[in-house]
N, C-alpha and C positions, 0 to 999 in steps of 0.2 A: 483437502483440494492440492493438486497441485498448480503454483503458482514460477510462470518465469520471465524476463526480464523483458519488459513494455508492456508486460499485462498493466489494462486497470483495472483495476479494485478499490475497491471504499472498505473503510470498519461497518461493521455487520447493523450495529445501530446510527450510519450515520448517512450522508449523503452526499460527504466529501472524496471528489475522484479522484483516485493519488496513483503515480506510475510506478511500479516495481522497477526498482533498479538493481537486487539480487538478493540474490535467496540461498540459506544458508543450514543444506538439508531439506527446506518447507516447512522448515519446526519456526526460524526468525525472517521476517520479506522485510526488505528496504525500500522504500519508500520516499515517493518526492509529491510536492503538488506544490500549489498555491493560495496563498492562506486569503484572506477577507481584503485584508489591505494590500494584495502583491506581490508581497515575498512570496521567496521561498525555500519552502519550511523540506526540512526531510527528514525518519523519521524510520524505526526498526518495530515489525510488533512479531507476532504468535501467527504461525499461518490460522490457527485457527479460530481467531478474530477478523479474519476478510472476508472478504465474497468477492468472486471476477461480476466488473458491471458489466 
């Protein structure tokens, strides 16, 4: 699946919505999201673990 900046995604086993901030050849996708405490979080995930919301 191809991802682009500003796509809304989630991990396949999670309901947390994340915003794509950058894509590295669709192998790794950098995302940001707000955690339960209201803090902005950042992470990088293999694209195969993500699905578009």
